[in-house]
C-alpha positions in Angstrom: 25.8 -7.9 3.7 24.8 -4.2 3.9 23.6 -4.1 0.3 21.6 -7.2 0.9 19.8 -5.6 3.9 19.3 -2.4 1.9 17.5 -4.3 -0.7 15.8 -6.9 1.5 14.2 -4.7 4.1 12.1 -2.5 1.8 11.3 -5.7 -0.2 9.9 -7.3 2.9 8.0 -4.2 3.7 6.4 -4.2 0.3 5.6 -7.9 0.6 3.6 -7.3 3.8 1.9 -4.2 2.4 0.9 -6.0 -0.8 -0.1 -9.1 1.2 -2.3 -7.2 3.6 -4.0 -5.4 0.7 -4.6 -8.7 -1.2 -5.8 -10.5 1.9 -8.4 -7.8 2.4 -9.8 -8.4 -1.1 -12.5 -11.0 -0.5 -13.0 -11.7 -4.2 -9.6 -13.3 -4.7 -9.0 -16.7 -3.1 -5.8 -17.0 -1.1 -4.9 -20.2 -2.8 -4.8 -18.6 -6.3 -1.3 -18.8 -7.8 -1.8 -15.3 -9.4 -2.4 -13.9 -5.9 1.1 -15.0 -4.8 2.7 -14.1 -8.1 1.6 -10.5 -7.8 2.8 -10.3 -4.2 6.2 -11.7 -5.2 6.7 -9.5 -8.2 5.7 -6.4 -6.2 8.2 -7.3 -3.6 11.0 -7.9 -6.0 10.3 -4.7 -7.9 10.1 -2.6 -4.7 12.1 0.4 -6.1 9.1 0.9 -8.4 6.2 -0.3 -6.3 7.1 1.1 -2.9 7.0 4.8 -4.0 3.8 4.2 -5.8 2.2 2.5 -2.8 3.4 5.3 -0.5 2.0 8.0 -2.9 -1.4 6.3 -3.0 -1.4 6.0 0.8 -0.5 9.7 1.2 -3.2 10.8 -1.3 -5.8 8.7 0.5 -4.7 10.1 3.8 -4.6 13.7 2.7 -7.9 13.3 0.8 -9.6 11.9 3.9 -8.1 14.7 6.0 -9.2 17.4 3.6 -12.7 16.0 3.4 -13.0 15.9 7.2 -11.8 19.5 7.4 -14.3 20.6 4.7 -17.0 18.8 6.5 -16.0 20.5 9.8 -15.8 23.9 8.1 -19.2 23.4 6.4 -20.9 22.4 9.7 -19.3 25.5 11.5 -20.6 28.0 8.9 -24.0 26.4 8.2 
């Protein structure tokens, strides 16, 4: 039971992260079978996909934070 939860909880998390990203993509129809296949495969392979997703989110977050601080520093010294 515990091992099932240890595998299922992160898999469900990845499913919802992938699903929200794919739903935001207006180019892909939600009825497309490939759409659901990518979401399912990403969920099943969460030990690979979750660290990659988190790394991308962290890079995006730190990049936007750095650009805001650079903009603030530039405006203070200009």
